[in-house]
N, C-alpha and C positions, 0 to 999 in steps of 0.2 A: 504493500500499500504506500509506503514511504517513497519508494522508487517510482511507482506510477502516478501517484497522485490522485488515485481514486480507491474507493472502497472495493473489496474482493468477496465474492461469493463462490464458494468451492462445494461442488456436489459430492458429498462424502458417503452417501448410502450406496451399497453395491447393487444397484437396481435401476432400471430405466425411469422409474418415477422420482429418483433423487429426492427422497424424503428428508434426509438429513443434510444440512448445509453448514459449513464452517464459514462464519462471517467475520471479515475483518474490517472494521469501520469505527470511527470515533464515537458515534451514537447510532442508534437504530434507525436506518433509513426507511423510506416508503417501501422499498423492495422487501426488507426484512419484515415489515408489518404485513405486507401482502402474503408473503410465505406463511407466516404465522396464521393469518385468517383463513388460509387455504388448507390448514391442517398439517403442514410441513413443519420441520423442527429446525429452526435457525439457531445456531450455537455461536456465542461470541468467543473469538480467539484473539490473541495477541498478534502483533505484526512481526513474524519471525521468518526464517528462511525456508520453512516448510510448514505444512499443516500437521495436526496431531495425528490424523489418520495416516499420512504418508510415513511418519517416523514409526508407528506401530505396525502397519501392514507391510510396508517395504523392508522395515527392519526385521520382521519375523522371517521373511523370505530370505533376506541375507543371512540370518542366523542358520537357517535350514541349509543353504548352500555351502556355508562354512562347515557344518557338520558332514555334509556329503563329502567334501574334499578331505576331511580328516579320517573318515571311516570308510568311504566308498560305498555306503549303504545306497541302494537305488532310491530314486526320488519318491516313488509310490509307497515304499515302506517308511520313509521319513514322514510323509504326509500322514500316514496312519497314526504315528507316534505323537506327531504334533497335535493332531486332532484329539487324541486321548489326554494329552497333557494340558492343552489350552482350549480347544474347541475348534479353531479355524484349520483349514487345510491350504497352505500357501500355494502349492504347485498345482493342485486341482483347480483352485480359485483362478489362477492365471490362465489355465487352459479354457475354463468356463468363460471367462471375460473375453478371451481371444488372446492367445499367447503372444502373437506378434506385437500387437499394441501394448499388452500389459507388461511384457518383458522390457520394452523400451522404456515405458514410463517408470517402471521400477528402477531400472538402471539410471535413468536420468535424475530421478529424485535422490538416489544414494550418492551419484557421483557429485551432485551439487552439494549435498550435506557433507561430503568428505572434504570439499574445499574449505568449508567453514569450520568443521569439527573434528577433522583428522580421521585416522585409520579406523576408527570405531565403525564408520560408514563406508569405507572403501569397497566397491563392488568386487565380488570375487571373480576369477577367471571363468568360473562356470556360468555365472549371470552375464558377463560380457559375451560369452560365446552364444548363449541363448538370446541375447539382445540382437546380435549380429545375424544369427540364423532365423530367429522368429519361430523356431520349432517348438512343439509341444513338449511339456515335461513328462507326461504320462506316455507309456508305450501304446502302439496301435491296439485299439479295441480293448485297452486296459488288461492286456495279457500279464499273467502272473507266473512265476516258476512253480513247478509242481512241488518242489521241496521248499518248505517254509521254515522260518526260525524265529525265535524271540530273544530279546536282550536279556542277559542275567543282570543281576542287581548292580554289579560294579559298571557294567556297560550302560545300564539305565541311568546311573548317577552322572556318568560323563555326558550322555545325551542331554539330560536336563540342565547341566552346567553350560553346554554349548548354547541351548536355546534360551534359558532363563536369564543367564548371566548377561548376555548381550542385550536382551529386552530390558532387564532391570537397569542396566546402565543407561541405555537410551531414555528410559522414563525419567532418570535423574535429571537429564538435560531438560525435559519438558517441565519438570517442578522447578528447576533453577531459573528458567526463563519465564516461569509464571504463564505459561502458553494459554491456560484457561482455568476456570474454577475446577477444583478436584472432582466434584460429582460430574461435570461435563467431560472432563479428561477421561473418567472411568467409563462414562456412558458411550463414548465414541469407540472405545474398545469393544464393548458389547454390541452395539447397534450397527456399527460399520465394519470394524475389523473381525467381527463374528467371534470374539472370545466368548467362552462359556461364562467366565467371570472377568469383569474389568480388571485391567492390569493393576491398578491401585488396590483393589480388593484382593487380588492374588498376592501382591507383596505384603498386604496387612496380614494375610493369613499366615505367611512365612514368619513374619515379625522382623524387627530391625536387624538383629544379630544374624539370623539365618539368611536374610536377603544380602546383607553385606558379605557374608561368607561365601555365597553363591557367586557373586561378582569377583571376589578375590580369587576364586578357584577358576573362574573363566579367564582371568588375567594370566594364569599360568598356561592355559591352552592357547590363548591369543594375546601374547605379550604386547603387541602394538597398540592394544586398546587401553593399557593400563594408565597411561598419563594423559589421556585426551578425554574431554567431556565427561568426566566422572565426578559426580558430587555426592559423596556418601552422606553429607550432612542433611540432604533433603529427606532421608529416610529416618532421621532421628526425630521427626516430627509425628510419626505414626500414632502416638498416643493423643494427639491433639483432637479437638472436636471435629475439625474439618475432615481428617482421615477416618474418624470413628462413625461419621454419619454421612456416608457417600450416596445412600439411597432414601434415607429418612429424615426429614427435617421437622422440627418442632418449634413454634413460637407462640407467645401469648401476649395479651394486653393487660394482664393482671387479674382477668376474670374468666376470659374464653381463650382456649388454645386451639390451633390449627396444626394438625399432623399431615403432612404430604409425603406420599410415597412416589419415588421418581423411577421405579422400575415396573415393567409391565407384568412380570411374573414373580411370584412369591418364593423366596429361598431362604436359606439359613442366614445369609447376611441381613436380608430385610427383617427377618424375625428377631435377630439379636439387636439391631438398630432400633426396631419398634419397641422393644422392651426398655432400652436405654432411654428413648425419648419419653416413655410413659414415666420411667423412674424420675427424670429430670422435672417433668411436670408436677408429679406429686410432691417433689421436694420443694416446688414453687408454690405449693397449696392451690393448685388449679383443679377445680371439680367439674368444669364444663369443657368439652372437646368436640371438634369437628375432625373427622378422618377422611381424607380424600386423596385422590390420585393427583400427582403433580400436573398442573395445567400445561406444562411445556413438554417435558420428557416422556411422560406416560399418558398418552392420548386414549389408551385402552388398558384394561386390567384382565389379562388373558387367563389368569389361574395360577396354579402351582407351577414352578419350573420342573418339568418331568426329569430332568438330569439328576435332580436330588433324590430321585427314587432309585437310582442304580444300585446302591448297597442294599436296598430293601429286597431286591429281586432274589437274593440268596441268604438274607439274614432277617429272620422275622422281628428280632429285637430293634434292628435299624429302622424298619418300618413303623414299629410301634413307637419309637422315641420320636420320629418325625411328626406323626399324627398327634401324639399326646402333647408334646412340647408346643407345637404351633397352636393346638386347641387352648392350652393354657395361656398363651399369649392373647389369644382372641378374647377369652373370657375376661381379661383385665378391662376391656372396653365396656363390658357390662357391669362388672363388680366394683370398679374403683373409681367411677365417676358419677356425679349426680345426674349429668345429662350428657349422653354421647351420641353423635349424629354421624353416620356414614353418608358421604356425599359422592355419588358416582357421576363425575362431570364429563366422562368420555364416551367412546362409542359403545363399549361393552364392559360388563363385569361378569366373569365366569369362574366356575370351579372354586378353587381356594381362596381367590380374591373376593368373590361374592360371599363365601363363608365368613371371612374375616369381617366384612362389612355389616353381615347380618347380626354380628355379635353386639353391635351398637344398639342403644335404646331406639333409635329411629334410622331409617333408611330413606334417603332422598335421591332421586335420580331424574335426569332429563327424560321427557316423554318417550323419545324414540330410542333410548339406550337399550341394548340387548342384555338381558340377564338370563343366566341358565347354568345347567350342570352337565358339561359334555363328558364327565368321567366314564359313563357307560360305553362310549364309543372308543376309548383308548385300549382296552377297558382297565379302569381301576375302581375301587370302592372309596367314595368321599371319606376323607379322614379328619376334616376339621369341623365335624358336628353337623353337617347339613342334614344328615340322615335322621337327626332327632331335634336339634335346636330349631329349626324352622317349623317343625311340627308343634313344638311346645309353645311357639308364639302365635300359632294360627287357630282359628276357630275349627271345630270338628268338620263342619260342612265344607271347608277350604282345603282340608288335608289331601283329598284325592288329586287336587291340582299339583300339589308338591310331589306326589307319587308319580304322576304322569311326567312331570318335568324331569325328574330323576331317572325314570325307567326309559324314556324316549331320547333323553339328551338333547332336546330341541331348545332353541333360544326363544325367549318371551320378551315382548316390548314391555319396558317398565310401566307404562301406562296401563297396561292389561293386568298387572301384578299387584295393583294398589289394593291394600286391605289385607292381603294374606302374605305377601313377601316384601312389598314397598310400602312406606307410609305416605309419600307425597311425590308427584311428578309435576313438572312444568318446564318452561323454557329456562335458559341458563340464568337470566336475571332474577326470575321468580325463585329459582331453586337456591340461589346464593342468599337471597334475603330470608327464605324459610329455614334454610340450614342455620343460619345465624340466630333467627328467632327461636328455634327449637333448642339450640345450645344455651341460649340465655334464659328462656322462660319455660321450657319443658312442656309439662302437662297443662299449662295454661293456654297453650297453643293447640296441642294434640294429645290425647291420651296415649300412654305407652302400651304396647302389646307385651304384657308380662310373660316371662318365661316360666312355664309350669314346671315346679320342681319335683311333683309327684309323678309316679308312673302314669302313662297314658293308657286308656282302656279302649279308645275308639281309633284304631288304627286301620285304615281302609285296606280291604283285600280284594275288592272287585277289580278286575283287570279288563273288563269289557270294553273300556274306552282306550285301551292301550293298543297302539299299532302292532299287529302280529308280525312275526318273523320266523323263518326256518334257519336262521344263522345260529349254529350251536354256540358259537363264542358269545355272541350277544345274549343268547338265552340264559347261558350260565352266569354272564355278568349281571344280567337282571335278577337272577335268583339271589346272588350274593348281595346286591344292594337292598333287595326286599328283606332279606335275613338281617342286615345291618339295622334297617329301619325298625324292624319288629323287636330285636333284641335290645337295642339302645333306647327305644321309646317305652318298652315294658319296664325299664329300670328307672331308678331315681336319677335326678340331674347329677348328683355327685358320683353316681356309679356309671352313668352313661359315657363319660368322657374316656374312661379306660376300656369300656366294652366296645365302643365304635373304633377306637384306635387299634385295638386287637384285631377286629374283623378286617379293617382295612389292610393291616399288615399281613394278615394271613393270606389274603387274596393276592398279594404281590408275588407270592411264591408259586402261584397257579400256572399251569400251561397256557391258560387264556391270556394272562398278563405277559408272559414271556412271548407269546406269539402275536401280541398286539403292538401298538405303537411304542410303548415304553421299552419292552423287551427287544423289539427290532432295532430301535435307536441305540440301545445299550450295545448291542452286536456291533452295529455299524461304527459306533463311536469308540468303544473301549476294548474291543478285541483286536489284536494284531496277530 
């Protein structure tokens, strides 16, 4: 921007719709405001020699080619291990985008970075050759050798050092130069570079000493990177609020708090950050809260991050802990505030995110927002209490609607769910006003739908209105969900949290779950 004298808009989302844009400008322009009004995601960046996405995506490809040159491991195999470790697959991504153009742009970006930041970014000979030839990284028709192998623990450590060491060091440069707000930088990694967890979230998980140790080990493998663009002091801020709240923000005016979630799917990071946010609000003596999706980064709330379920596919206790702990967090919204309001401001709230919102005393949503429980289509059994909490808040005559929603997995317009799932719908302005009024005045505005703590006796068993199917996987998933509804509703509220978590976890071990979306995604992502 300083060189050209104009603002810059960089399409960062790897899709033709260019949903995410990195914006470099002194203040939001009309273009930025237009993008936002169209449902796109403009992100403010500082004026440096590259974009955040370039450093992360191109840097990861560079790390992968460096490992290739040190180990001679074929590209497709490196791709599988990178996918398992971080989520993206750099070589396959280049082929999908178009290797000729992608290879050139990656080389060009890294070549420019190396002029300013040294050998940490110098393109490898392999990358230069691919830039010149424009050839794909994957072999013709994705052919694989008949004899396969896996890395042993020592080899795996070396692989992780090559990949994570360089990526962590590159991230230190982004932090040193204040390229963007930490939550934005983290989101770019997930939304654009396709990381399973943002790079800052990943570093946070390792902790300061482990992250520094990985980079130091990397310098032994690649000594030229040791004295260039390495800022270890940036990782010593991990315990700061900015690092600890990458996905969940909380603020208050002394009476009413607003908690915003800036991730579209619920995972352990969101769960931990939500607990920290609630802890802080309680320490501030705040009794009224609005929980909502971030108006910028999470325009929809798609449910639980299914990659969180991978360990649960083979360990029932892992599945139980996920469902139980997430449900405990959700219950805090009901138990620890005088008035809590869930406000769905985006396109949809599904699965685990809907379950979370339903734990608030009130649920407010835009008229045409989709709500629903698609778990049966995956298939998994809902584990954040949708199979009993929603029934305990609804009238007996409305419970068949909840059964139908759970068994068919269809989405419902929020305006059609008023009274039994949602408490109020309207346009965006009316919903904001109502959410604030409910948080402030509670039952003076609308009566609360109280959660029944005793066992329920009227659980609908009539399946005549349910769309019939001859799909055995779907049939067995429906049976499992109905069983969860029955057993958790017939228990007391205090007992139900454990019962429904156990039922959800048990189904994770089933052949239906293994052969469904979660199981197939696990095999594709984690098996090499």
